BAMI-128783 format. One line per 5 residues: number of its first residue (from 1); for each residue x, y negated, z negated of N, C-alpha, C, O, CB. Coordinates in steps of 0.2 Angstrom, whole numbers, padded with zeros to 4 digits. Glycine has a CB too. Example, Ala and Ser with C-alpha at 12.3 -4.5 7.8 and 13.67 -1.06 7.14 Angstrom:
1) 0066 0028 -0039 0062 0022 -0039 0066 0016 -0039 0071 0017 -0042 0057 0022 -0045 ~ 0064 0011 -0035 0068 0005 -0036 0064 0000 -0039 0067 -0006 -0040 0070 0003 -0029
END
This chain:
1) -0096 -0025 -0027 -0092 -0018 -0025 -0086 -0019 -0029 -0082 -0024 -0031 -0089 -0018 -0015 ~ -0086 -0010 -0031 -0079 -0009 -0036 -0074 -0006 -0030 -0074 -0003 -0025 -0081 -0002 -0045 ~ -0070 -0009 -0033 -0063 -0007 -0028 -0058 -0004 -0033 -0058 -0004 -0039 -0059 -0015 -0026 ~ -0055 0000 -0029 -0050 0005 -0030 -0044 0003 -0031 -0042 -0003 -0030 -0050 0009 -0025 ~ -0041 0007 -0032 -0033 0007 -0031 -0029 0002 -0025 -0031 0004 -0020 -0030 0016 -0029
6) -0026 -0003 -0024 -0024 -0006 -0019 -0020 -0003 -0013 -0015 -0003 -0015 -0021 -0009 -0021 ~ -0021 0000 -0008 -0019 0004 -0002 -0015 0000 0004 -0012 0004 0009 -0026 0007 0000 ~ -0015 -0007 0004 -0012 -0010 0010 -0014 -0017 0007 -0018 -0018 0003 -0013 -0007 0018 ~ -0009 -0021 0012 -0012 -0028 0015 -0011 -0029 0020 -0007 -0025 0023 -0011 -0033 0013 ~ -0013 -0035 0024 -0012 -0038 0032 -0012 -0044 0031 -0014 -0047 0026 -0018 -0036 0037
11) -0009 -0047 0038 -0008 -0055 0038 -0011 -0055 0046 -0008 -0050 0050 0001 -0057 0035 ~ -0014 -0059 0048 -0016 -0059 0055 -0016 -0067 0055 -0016 -0072 0051 -0023 -0055 0056 ~ -0016 -0067 0063 -0016 -0075 0066 -0022 -0073 0074 -0022 -0068 0077 -0006 -0079 0068 ~ -0026 -0078 0074 -0030 -0078 0080 -0027 -0079 0087 -0023 -0084 0087 -0036 -0082 0078 ~ -0028 -0075 0092 -0024 -0075 0098 -0029 -0078 0104 -0026 -0078 0110 -0021 -0069 0099
16) -0036 -0079 0103 -0040 -0079 0105 -0048 -0081 0103 -0051 -0078 0099 -0040 -0075 0108 ~ -0051 -0085 0105 -0059 -0086 0102 -0064 -0086 0106 -0062 -0089 0111 -0060 -0092 0098 ~ -0069 -0085 0105 -0075 -0086 0110 -0083 -0087 0107 -0085 -0083 0102 -0075 -0079 0115 ~ -0087 -0093 0108 -0091 -0092 0107 -0097 -0091 0112 -0097 -0092 0118 -0091 -0097 0104 ~ -0103 -0089 0108 -0109 -0088 0115 -0115 -0088 0111 -0114 -0087 0105 -0108 -0079 0121
21) -0120 -0088 0113 -0126 -0087 0112 -0127 -0079 0108 -0125 -0074 0110 -0130 -0087 0119 ~ -0131 -0081 0102 -0134 -0075 0097 -0142 -0077 0098 -0143 -0081 0102 -0132 -0075 0088 ~ -0146 -0072 0094 -0152 -0072 0095 -0155 -0079 0092 -0153 -0080 0087 -0155 -0067 0092 ~ -0161 -0084 0095 -0164 -0089 0094 -0159 -0095 0094 -0156 -0096 0100 -0168 -0089 0089 ~ -0158 -0098 0089 -0151 -0102 0087 -0145 -0101 0087 -0140 -0104 0089 -0152 -0104 0081
26) -0145 -0095 0083 -0139 -0092 0081 -0133 -0093 0088 -0134 -0094 0094 -0141 -0083 0078 ~ -0126 -0093 0084 -0122 -0092 0087 -0118 -0085 0086 -0118 -0083 0080 -0119 -0097 0088 ~ -0114 -0082 0092 -0110 -0077 0092 -0101 -0080 0091 -0098 -0084 0094 -0113 -0072 0098 ~ -0099 -0077 0087 -0091 -0079 0087 -0088 -0072 0088 -0091 -0068 0086 -0088 -0083 0078 ~ -0082 -0071 0092 -0078 -0065 0093 -0070 -0069 0093 -0068 -0073 0098 -0081 -0060 0099
31) -0066 -0067 0088 -0061 -0069 0086 -0055 -0063 0087 -0055 -0059 0083 -0062 -0071 0078 ~ -0051 -0062 0092 -0045 -0058 0094 -0041 -0060 0090 -0040 -0066 0090 -0043 -0058 0099 ~ -0038 -0055 0086 -0032 -0056 0080 -0027 -0052 0082 -0028 -0048 0086 -0034 -0054 0072 ~ -0021 -0053 0078 -0016 -0050 0079 -0010 -0052 0073 -0008 -0057 0071 -0015 -0051 0086 ~ -0008 -0046 0071 -0003 -0045 0065 0000 -0038 0062 0001 -0033 0065 -0006 -0049 0058
36) 0002 -0040 0055 0005 -0035 0052 -0001 -0031 0046 -0006 -0033 0044 0012 -0039 0049 ~ 0003 -0025 0046 0000 -0022 0041 0005 -0017 0036 0010 -0015 0038 -0006 -0018 0044 ~ 0003 -0017 0030 0009 -0013 0027 0005 -0009 0020 0002 -0012 0016 0016 -0020 0025 ~ 0007 -0003 0020 0003 -0001 0013 0005 0007 0013 0010 0009 0016 -0006 -0002 0014 ~ 0002 0011 0009 0003 0020 0007 0006 0022 0013 0011 0026 0013 -0004 0025 0005
41) 0003 0021 0019 0003 0025 0026 0010 0023 0029 0013 0026 0033 -0003 0022 0031 ~ 0012 0016 0027 0019 0014 0031 0017 0005 0034 0013 0002 0031 0020 0020 0038 ~ 0022 0001 0040 0021 -0002 0042 0020 -0004 0049 0024 -0001 0053 0023 -0003 0039 ~ 0016 -0009 0051 0014 -0007 0059 0011 -0015 0059 0011 -0020 0055 0007 0002 0061 ~ 0008 -0014 0065 0006 -0020 0071 -0002 -0018 0069 -0005 -0013 0066 0009 -0018 0083
46) -0005 -0023 0071 -0013 -0022 0070 -0018 -0028 0075 -0017 -0034 0076 -0014 -0025 0061 ~ -0022 -0024 0078 -0023 -0030 0085 -0032 -0029 0082 -0033 -0024 0078 -0020 -0026 0096 ~ -0037 -0033 0083 -0044 -0032 0080 -0048 -0037 0085 -0045 -0042 0087 -0043 -0033 0071 ~ -0053 -0037 0085 -0058 -0042 0086 -0065 -0042 0081 -0068 -0038 0079 -0061 -0040 0092 ~ -0065 -0048 0079 -0068 -0049 0071 -0076 -0054 0076 -0075 -0057 0081 -0061 -0057 0063
51) -0082 -0051 0072 -0087 -0054 0076 -0090 -0057 0069 -0091 -0054 0063 -0092 -0047 0082 ~ -0093 -0063 0072 -0098 -0066 0066 -0103 -0068 0071 -0102 -0070 0077 -0095 -0072 0060 ~ -0111 -0069 0068 -0117 -0070 0070 -0117 -0075 0066 -0116 -0073 0060 -0122 -0065 0070 ~ -0119 -0081 0068 -0120 -0087 0061 -0125 -0092 0065 -0126 -0091 0071 -0113 -0091 0057 ~ -0128 -0096 0061 -0133 -0102 0062 -0128 -0108 0061 -0125 -0108 0057 -0139 -0102 0057
56) -0128 -0113 0066 -0123 -0119 0064 -0127 -0120 0057 -0133 -0119 0055 -0122 -0127 0069 ~ -0120 -0122 0052 -0119 -0126 0046 -0120 -0119 0042 -0118 -0120 0037 -0124 -0132 0044 ~ -0122 -0113 0044 -0122 -0108 0039 -0117 -0109 0034 -0112 -0112 0036 -0121 -0101 0041 ~ -0116 -0106 0027 -0113 -0105 0023 -0111 -0097 0021 -0107 -0095 0017 -0115 -0109 0019 ~ -0115 -0094 0023 -0114 -0086 0022 -0117 -0082 0028 -0122 -0084 0031 -0117 -0083 0014
61) -0113 -0076 0027 -0118 -0071 0034 -0114 -0065 0033 -0111 -0063 0028 -0118 -0073 0045 ~ -0113 -0061 0040 -0111 -0054 0040 -0106 -0055 0047 -0107 -0059 0051 -0118 -0048 0041 ~ -0102 -0049 0045 -0096 -0050 0051 -0094 -0042 0053 -0097 -0037 0049 -0088 -0054 0048 ~ -0091 -0041 0057 -0092 -0033 0060 -0083 -0035 0064 -0081 -0040 0067 -0103 -0030 0068 ~ -0080 -0029 0061 -0072 -0028 0066 -0071 -0022 0068 -0074 -0017 0066 -0064 -0028 0062
66) -0068 -0021 0075 -0066 -0015 0078 -0057 -0017 0080 -0055 -0022 0082 -0071 -0014 0086 ~ -0054 -0011 0078 -0046 -0013 0078 -0041 -0007 0081 -0044 -0003 0084 -0043 -0015 0071 ~ -0035 -0008 0080 -0031 -0003 0079 -0025 -0004 0077 -0023 -0009 0076 -0031 -0001 0084 ~ -0021 0001 0075 -0015 -0002 0070 -0010 0005 0073 -0011 0011 0074 -0018 -0001 0059 ~ -0003 0001 0074 0001 0006 0076 0005 0006 0071 0007 0000 0071 0003 0007 0083
71) 0007 0010 0067 0012 0010 0063 0018 0011 0066 0019 0015 0071 0010 0013 0058 ~ 0024 0009 0063 0031 0010 0063 0033 0017 0066 0037 0016 0070 0035 0010 0057 ~ 0030 0023 0065 0032 0029 0066 0029 0031 0072 0030 0037 0074 0030 0034 0062 ~ 0024 0026 0076 0021 0028 0082 0014 0031 0080 0010 0031 0085 0026 0034 0087 ~ 0013 0032 0076 0004 0034 0075 0001 0028 0075 0003 0022 0073 0002 0038 0067
76) -0005 0030 0077 -0011 0025 0081 -0016 0027 0076 -0018 0033 0075 -0013 0026 0091 ~ -0019 0022 0072 -0026 0021 0069 -0030 0018 0072 -0028 0012 0073 -0026 0018 0064 ~ -0036 0019 0074 -0043 0016 0075 -0045 0014 0070 -0044 0018 0065 -0047 0020 0077 ~ -0050 0009 0069 -0054 0008 0063 -0060 0002 0064 -0058 -0003 0069 -0049 0005 0056 ~ -0066 0002 0060 -0071 -0001 0061 -0072 -0003 0054 -0072 0001 0050 -0076 0002 0064
81) -0074 -0011 0053 -0078 -0011 0046 -0080 -0018 0048 -0079 -0022 0052 -0073 -0011 0038 ~ -0085 -0017 0040 -0091 -0023 0042 -0092 -0026 0034 -0091 -0023 0029 -0100 -0019 0046 ~ -0095 -0031 0035 -0096 -0033 0026 -0099 -0042 0027 -0101 -0044 0033 -0087 -0033 0020 ~ -0100 -0045 0021 -0101 -0051 0020 -0096 -0057 0021 -0090 -0055 0021 -0103 -0052 0015 ~ -0097 -0063 0022 -0092 -0068 0022 -0097 -0074 0018 -0103 -0074 0018 -0090 -0070 0031
86) -0091 -0079 0015 -0095 -0086 0012 -0090 -0092 0014 -0084 -0091 0013 -0096 -0085 0004 ~ -0093 -0097 0015 -0088 -0101 0015 -0087 -0104 0008 -0091 -0106 0005 -0089 -0104 0019 ~ -0080 -0105 0007 -0075 -0107 0002 -0074 -0114 0000 -0075 -0115 -0006 -0070 -0104 0003 ~ -0073 -0119 0006 -0071 -0125 0007 -0073 -0126 0015 -0077 -0123 0019 -0064 -0125 0006 ~ -0069 -0132 0016 -0071 -0134 0023 -0065 -0130 0026 -0059 -0130 0024 -0071 -0142 0024
91) -0068 -0126 0033 -0064 -0122 0035 -0059 -0116 0032 -0054 -0115 0035 -0061 -0126 0037 ~ -0062 -0113 0027 -0061 -0109 0023 -0066 -0103 0022 -0072 -0104 0021 -0060 -0113 0017 ~ -0064 -0098 0022 -0070 -0092 0021 -0067 -0085 0018 -0062 -0083 0020 -0073 -0090 0028 ~ -0072 -0082 0013 -0069 -0076 0010 -0074 -0071 0013 -0080 -0071 0015 -0069 -0076 0000 ~ -0070 -0066 0013 -0074 -0060 0019 -0073 -0053 0014 -0068 -0053 0011 -0069 -0058 0028
96) -0078 -0049 0014 -0078 -0042 0007 -0082 -0037 0012 -0086 -0039 0016 -0085 -0045 -0002 ~ -0080 -0030 0011 -0082 -0027 0015 -0079 -0020 0014 -0075 -0019 0009 -0083 -0029 0020 ~ -0081 -0014 0020 -0080 -0008 0020 -0077 -0006 0026 -0078 -0009 0032 -0083 -0006 0019 ~ -0075 -0001 0026 -0072 0002 0033 -0072 0012 0034 -0072 0016 0029 -0064 -0002 0033 ~ -0071 0012 0039 -0069 0019 0040 -0064 0019 0046 -0064 0014 0050 -0076 0024 0043
101) -0058 0024 0045 -0053 0023 0051 -0053 0029 0056 -0058 0033 0055 -0046 0022 0049 ~ -0050 0030 0058 -0051 0035 0064 -0048 0042 0060 -0050 0047 0063 -0046 0032 0071 ~ -0045 0043 0056 -0044 0049 0052 -0048 0050 0047 -0047 0055 0044 -0039 0050 0048 ~ -0054 0045 0046 -0059 0048 0041 -0059 0045 0034 -0063 0046 0029 -0058 0055 0041 ~ -0054 0040 0033 -0052 0038 0028 -0058 0030 0027 -0058 0026 0031 -0044 0037 0028
106) -0062 0032 0020 -0064 0025 0020 -0061 0020 0015 -0057 0022 0011 -0071 0024 0018 ~ -0061 0015 0016 -0059 0010 0011 -0064 0003 0011 -0069 0001 0013 -0051 0009 0015 ~ -0059 -0001 0005 -0064 -0008 0004 -0060 -0014 0007 -0055 -0013 0009 -0065 -0010 -0005 ~ -0063 -0018 0008 -0057 -0024 0011 -0060 -0031 0009 -0066 -0032 0009 -0055 -0025 0020 ~ -0055 -0034 0006 -0057 -0042 0004 -0050 -0046 0008 -0044 -0043 0009 -0056 -0044 -0008
111) -0052 -0051 0011 -0049 -0055 0015 -0051 -0063 0016 -0057 -0064 0015 -0050 -0052 0021 ~ -0046 -0069 0017 -0049 -0076 0018 -0046 -0077 0024 -0043 -0073 0026 -0047 -0082 0014 ~ -0047 -0082 0026 -0047 -0084 0033 -0047 -0092 0032 -0050 -0095 0027 -0055 -0081 0038 ~ -0042 -0096 0036 -0041 -0102 0033 -0040 -0106 0042 -0035 -0105 0044 -0034 -0103 0028 ~ -0044 -0108 0045 -0044 -0112 0050 -0039 -0115 0051 -0036 -0114 0056 -0048 -0115 0050
116) -0036 -0121 0046 -0031 -0126 0048 -0026 -0123 0049 -0023 -0125 0053 -0029 -0131 0044 ~ -0023 -0117 0045 -0017 -0114 0045 -0018 -0108 0051 -0013 -0106 0053 -0013 -0113 0038 ~ -0023 -0105 0052 -0024 -0102 0058 -0021 -0095 0055 -0017 -0092 0058 -0020 -0105 0064 ~ -0023 -0093 0049 -0022 -0086 0047 -0029 -0082 0042 -0034 -0084 0038 -0014 -0087 0042 ~ -0027 -0076 0043 -0031 -0072 0039 -0027 -0067 0037 -0024 -0064 0040 -0037 -0070 0042
121) -0029 -0066 0029 -0024 -0062 0025 -0028 -0059 0018 -0031 -0063 0014 -0017 -0066 0023 ~ -0027 -0052 0018 -0031 -0049 0013 -0026 -0043 0012 -0020 -0042 0013 -0040 -0046 0015 ~ -0031 -0038 0009 -0030 -0032 0005 -0035 -0026 0008 -0040 -0026 0010 -0032 -0035 -0003 ~ -0032 -0020 0007 -0035 -0016 0008 -0036 -0010 0000 -0031 -0009 -0004 -0032 -0013 0014 ~ -0041 -0007 -0001 -0042 -0004 -0008 -0045 0003 -0004 -0045 0005 0002 -0048 -0008 -0013
126) -0046 0007 -0011 -0047 0014 -0010 -0055 0014 -0011 -0057 0009 -0014 -0043 0019 -0017 ~ -0060 0018 -0008 -0065 0016 -0009 -0070 0022 -0006 -0069 0024 -0001 -0067 0008 -0007 ~ -0075 0025 -0011 -0078 0032 -0009 -0085 0031 -0011 -0089 0035 -0011 -0075 0039 -0014
END
């Protein structure tokens, strides 16, 4: 995935987690997260739900997110994104993907999750 100019960054912490059945022996993970976002559009807060379907002991897979950003000027922007993940160490994952916001802008994203610190942090890039 070719990344363009960086247009933002974010930092998230999980607020709740739910595990449920997926197809066959797979599990479904839903993680609700909240945090901050900053970039070309300004600063604000973000809330999202992160979905991962995985087999126990999987080292890679796919993810999807749906969320909402509220900028300090009061603007609300919805978004949806999807991509792939890979385990990078015990309790650590790297995520890469693309998305689109409610204003029609497409973007690329890369972020990392760390279960021990309960942090997910990453960047947004121009993408077309």
